C-alpha positions in Angstrom: 60.8 29.3 12.2 57.1 28.9 10.5 55.1 30.8 8.7 52.3 32.9 10.6 49.2 31.1 8.7 50.8 28.1 10.3 51.4 29.9 13.8 47.8 30.7 14.0 46.9 27.4 13.0 49.0 26.2 15.9 47.1 28.6 18.3 43.4 27.5 16.8 43.9 23.8 17.6 46.3 23.8 21.2 43.8 26.0 22.9 41.2 24.7 24.1 37.7 26.2 25.6 37.6 27.0 29.8 33.8 26.1 29.5 33.5 26.4 33.5 31.1 28.3 34.7 30.9 30.8 37.8 28.3 33.4 38.5 28.0 36.8 38.9 26.2 39.9 40.3 23.9 40.7 36.5 25.9 44.3 37.4 28.8 43.0 37.1 28.0 40.5 34.5 29.2 42.5 31.1 30.6 41.3 28.7 31.0 37.9 30.0 28.7 35.0 28.3 25.3 33.1 29.4 26.2 29.5 30.7 22.7 28.6 30.1 19.9 30.0 28.8 17.6 31.9 31.2 14.1 31.7 32.2 12.0 34.6 32.8 10.9 34.4 36.4 8.2 36.9 35.8 5.9 38.2 32.5 6.8 41.8 31.0 5.6 44.2 31.3 3.8 42.2 34.3 0.7 44.0 33.3 -0.9 45.7 30.4 0.7 48.6 29.9 0.1 52.3 28.7 2.2 53.5 25.8 1.9 57.0 26.1 0.5 60.1 27.7 -3.1 60.4 26.7 -6.5 58.9 27.8 -7.3 55.2 28.7 -11.1 54.3 27.2 -13.7 52.2 27.1 -15.1 52.5 23.7 -18.1 53.2 22.6 -20.2 54.5 19.5 -19.4 58.1 19.4 -16.1 60.4 20.2 -16.9 62.3 23.8 -15.8 60.0 26.9 -16.2 61.0 30.6 -13.2 61.8 32.5 -13.8 60.0 36.0 -10.0 60.0 37.2 -6.3 59.0 36.7 -3.6 56.8 36.8 0.0 57.4 36.2 3.3 54.9 36.6 3.3 52.9 39.5 -0.8 53.6 40.8 -1.4 50.0 42.4 -5.8 51.0 42.4 -8.0 49.6 39.2 -10.6 52.4 38.1 -13.3 50.5 36.8 -14.9 52.3 33.5 -18.1 51.9 31.8 -18.4 52.5 28.2 -18.4 55.9 27.6 -15.6 56.3 30.8 -11.8 57.5 30.7 -9.5 58.4 32.6 -6.2 60.3 31.9 -3.0 58.0 31.6 0.7 58.5 31.6 3.2 56.5 30.0 4.5 53.2 31.5 0.9 53.4 34.0 -1.0 50.0 34.5 -3.9 49.5 32.0 -7.5 49.3 34.0 -8.9 45.8 32.9 -11.8 47.9 31.7 -9.9 49.7 30.0 -9.4 48.7 26.2 -7.9 51.7 24.5 -5.9 55.0 24.4 -5.8 57.8 22.9 -2.9 60.5 22.9 -3.6 63.4 24.6 -2.5 65.5 21.3 -5.9 64.2 20.0 -8.2 64.7 22.3 -9.7 68.1 23.3 -10.5 68.6 27.5 -13.8 70.4 28.6 -13.6 69.9 32.4 -14.7 66.3 32.9 -15.9 65.6 29.2 -13.3 65.0 26.5 -13.7 64.5 22.5 -11.4 63.0 20.3 -11.1 63.2 17.4 -11.3 60.1 15.9 -12.4 56.4 16.0 -9.8 54.7 17.5 -8.8 50.6 17.3 -9.4 48.2 20.3 -5.7 47.9 22.7 -4.5 50.8 20.0 -0.9 52.3 22.4 -1.3 49.5 24.9 1.3 47.0 26.0 0.1 43.4 25.8 0.6 41.6 29.1 3.6 39.7 28.6 4.7 41.4 25.2 8.1 41.6 26.1 8.6 37.5 27.5 6.3 35.4 29.4 7.1 33.8 32.8 8.9 30.4 32.1 9.7 31.6 28.3 13.5 32.0 27.1 14.7 35.1 27.6 18.2 35.0 26.6 20.1 31.5 25.2 23.1 30.2 26.3 26.1 32.1 25.0 24.2 35.7 25.0 26.9 38.0 24.6 25.8 40.2 28.5 25.7 43.8 26.7 24.6 47.1 28.6 21.6 46.5 26.9 21.1 42.9 28.1 22.0 43.5 31.6 18.8 46.1 31.7 17.0 43.2 30.2 18.0 41.2 32.7 17.2 43.5 35.6 13.9 44.7 34.3 12.7 40.7 34.9 13.9 41.1 38.3 17.3 38.7 38.0 20.0 39.6 40.3 22.6 36.7 39.4 23.6 35.1 35.9 25.6 31.9 35.6 27.9 32.7 32.8 31.5 31.5 31.7 34.5 31.9 33.3 37.3 33.9 31.7 41.3 32.9 32.0 43.6 33.7 34.5 45.8 35.7 33.7 49.6 36.6 34.3 51.7 39.1 32.8 55.1 38.7 33.8 58.1 41.3 32.5 61.5 40.5 32.6 64.7 43.0 32.8 67.2 44.0 35.1 67.2 47.5 33.2 63.2 48.3 33.7 62.1 50.8 36.4 58.0 51.4 37.6 57.0 54.8 36.1 57.7 58.0 38.6 60.9 56.5 39.9 64.2 58.4 39.4 65.7 57.5 35.7 69.4 56.8 36.0 71.4 56.1 33.9 70.9 52.6 31.4 67.3 51.8 33.0 64.2 52.3 31.1 60.9 53.0 31.7 58.9 49.5 32.0 55.3 49.8 29.4 54.5 45.9 28.3 53.1 45.2 31.2 50.3 48.1 31.4 49.9 48.4 27.7 48.6 44.3 27.8 47.3 45.1 30.9 45.0 47.5 29.0 44.7 45.8 26.2 42.8 42.5 27.8 41.0 45.6 29.8 39.8 46.8 26.9 39.1 43.1 25.5 36.8 42.8 28.5 39.4 40.5 30.8 39.7 41.9 33.7 41.4 39.0 36.2 45.2 39.9 36.0 48.4 39.8 37.8 51.1 41.2 37.3 54.9 40.4 38.3 58.2 40.9 37.7 61.5 38.8 38.0 65.1 40.0 37.4 67.5 39.3 34.5 68.2 35.7 37.1 68.0 32.1 35.6 67.0 30.8 38.7 64.1 33.5 40.1 62.6 32.9 36.6 61.9 29.8 36.8 60.8 29.6 40.2 58.3 33.0 39.1 57.2 30.6 35.3 56.8 27.8 37.8 54.4 29.9 40.2 52.3 31.5 37.7 51.8 28.5 35.0 50.4 26.4 38.1 48.0 29.5 39.3 46.9 30.6 35.5 44.7 29.6 32.4 47.1 31.9 30.4 49.9 33.1 31.1 52.2 36.2 29.1 55.8 37.2 29.1 58.0 40.0 27.9 61.8 39.8 27.3 63.8 37.8 28.1 62.9 34.9 25.3 66.0 36.0 22.8 68.7 33.9 23.0 71.2 36.7 25.0 73.8 35.8 27.9 71.0 37.3 30.1 67.6 36.0 28.4 65.9 32.8 30.6 62.7 32.8 29.5 63.2 29.7 27.0 65.7 28.0 29.2 63.4 28.0 32.3 60.3 27.1 29.7 62.5 24.2 29.0 63.3 23.2 32.8 59.8 24.0 32.8 58.5 21.0 30.7 56.5 23.4 28.7 55.6 21.9 25.9 56.8 24.1 22.4 54.7 24.7 20.3 56.2 27.8 18.1 59.4 29.4 17.8 60.5 32.1 16.3 57.9 32.9 13.6 58.9 34.0 10.1 57.3 37.8 10.6 58.0 41.7 11.6 57.9 42.9 14.2 58.1 39.9 16.6 59.9 37.6 14.8 61.4 35.7 18.4 57.5 34.4 19.6 57.3 31.0 21.5 53.6 29.7 22.2 53.4 26.2 24.1 51.6 25.0 27.1 51.2 23.3 29.8 48.6 21.0 31.5 45.5 23.7 30.5 48.0 27.0 31.2 48.5 28.7 27.9 51.6 30.7 27.2 53.2 33.2 24.8 56.6 35.1 25.3 56.3 38.0 23.1 58.9 40.1 22.1 60.3 42.5 24.5 59.9 45.3 22.1 57.0 47.2 22.6 55.4 47.9 19.2 56.1 43.6 18.5 55.2 42.8 21.7 51.9 44.6 21.0 51.5 43.0 17.2 52.2 39.4 18.4 49.0 40.2 21.2 46.3 40.7 18.5 47.0 38.5 15.8 47.7 35.2 18.1 46.5 35.9 21.7 43.8 37.5 20.4 42.4 33.7 19.4 43.6 32.6 22.3 41.9 34.2 24.6 38.4 33.8 21.8 39.1 30.6 21.6 38.7 30.0 25.7 35.6 31.7 25.6 34.2 29.5 23.2 33.8 31.6 20.5 33.4 31.8 16.9 34.9 34.8 15.5 39.0 33.8 16.4 40.6 36.5 14.9 40.6 40.6 14.9 38.0 40.7 11.8 40.1 41.8 8.5 39.0 43.8 5.2 40.6 45.2 2.1 41.4 49.0 1.7 43.3 51.1 -1.0 46.6 52.5 0.3 47.4 55.7 0.0 51.0 55.5 1.4 54.2 54.1 -0.6 56.2 51.6 1.6 59.0 49.0 0.8 59.7 46.4 2.8 63.3 44.7 3.7 64.1 41.9 4.2 61.7 38.6 2.8 59.7 38.3 6.2 55.9 38.9 6.1 55.5 42.5 8.6 52.5 44.3 9.8 52.5 47.8 9.9 51.1 49.9 12.0 48.6 52.5 10.1 45.4 54.0 10.1 41.9 53.0 8.3 39.3 55.3 7.1 36.6 55.0 4.6 37.9 52.5 2.7 42.0 53.5 2.9 45.0 52.9 5.0 47.8 55.4 5.4 50.9 53.3 6.5 52.4 55.0 9.0 55.8 56.5 9.5 58.2 54.6 12.5 57.4 50.7 12.0 60.7 50.0 14.4 59.5 47.2 16.6 60.3 49.4 19.5 58.7 52.7 19.2 54.8 52.9 20.5 54.4 56.3 19.0 52.8 55.3 16.0 50.9 52.4 17.2 49.5 55.2 19.4 47.6 56.7 16.4 46.9 53.5 14.3 43.5 51.8 14.8 44.9 49.0 12.0 47.5 46.5 10.8 48.5 46.9 7.1 49.6 42.7 6.5 52.1 42.9 3.8 52.5 39.6 3.3 56.2 37.1 2.1 55.6 38.0 -1.5 55.2 41.4 -1.4 57.9 43.9 -1.4 56.7 47.2 -1.9 52.8 49.0 -1.3 52.2 51.1 -3.3 49.9 53.9 -3.0 46.3 53.1 -4.9 47.2 48.9 -4.0 44.4 47.4 -2.9 45.9 45.9 1.4 44.7 43.6 3.9 43.6 45.5 7.2 43.4 43.3 10.1 41.4 46.2 12.2 42.5 46.3 15.9 39.6 46.8 18.5 38.7 50.5 19.5 
């Protein structure tokens, strides 16, 4: 049995970045990271553009101008303004080449075909210059940039429809157990609804990992070996829940050994989640998580999260941590370090009731985990604690 620190270090050392590229349509590339620099095919804006509703002017020596026409957004005509002439113009419209300033409409008095502005203005006032955001041929976004909604909108505004991005891992989730049935079926005696797969699927979706398949295997050794062999050969990451302990019907550990999975560690001195296995075979990372739901989810956030970030070649591998003042009193049982479900707000943290590894009700209310190391036997009200912030 190893320490939490040793387990985290093992994951960081053994997981390698995928560093594979895939092409995505821009509108479906949200959450991915650019595999290469993106160069702008156009100038943006592609013409001198009005920054507001008002009047485009060809400046001269006084404040009165002759109104000769109008330009609205989308117009392709190019009025020619002599000195002292103006056109009505609207936000986003192309500014005529012969106009050299725009006065906002609130500072203009109109009298038929004559307008009067309130004061002198400077050259290019309220005009967005040609190529102000980016010029054709310049880098629009650098390699490694995360494609946020703003980045997606920006690329589409440049006319870009496809991008090369870092591939995300193919992930398989396997649940084991004869007692498990799907929600919606009649719950007969001795059965429970299987929730781990959908819980982990939701956690992965929340982190923008969508290439996930779900699998179920009965408590049968030969079937377990075959299923594990299939998914290990077909995926970059395999998450198994249940069957990793040492009971008569826990076949996962034996099956992984038969398949020659290279064990990195088995069992961590922690609560919840002591029976945690991590290994690898060829390029596939394998985590056998505890069957208890709260334990499985805790291990996902502490260890699997790191593997996912490392696969994506991210710099920040762990969930963010902070310190907070405890508003609760909590006494640990045993000498293992613990991850305690909690609510963090405004620099304070409340450790919740119901810390049992099989309970999800408390986890459903949590936005953080309080880390209580081996050396801490109790947490008192007012103590400063280490807090792991969960994804929202």
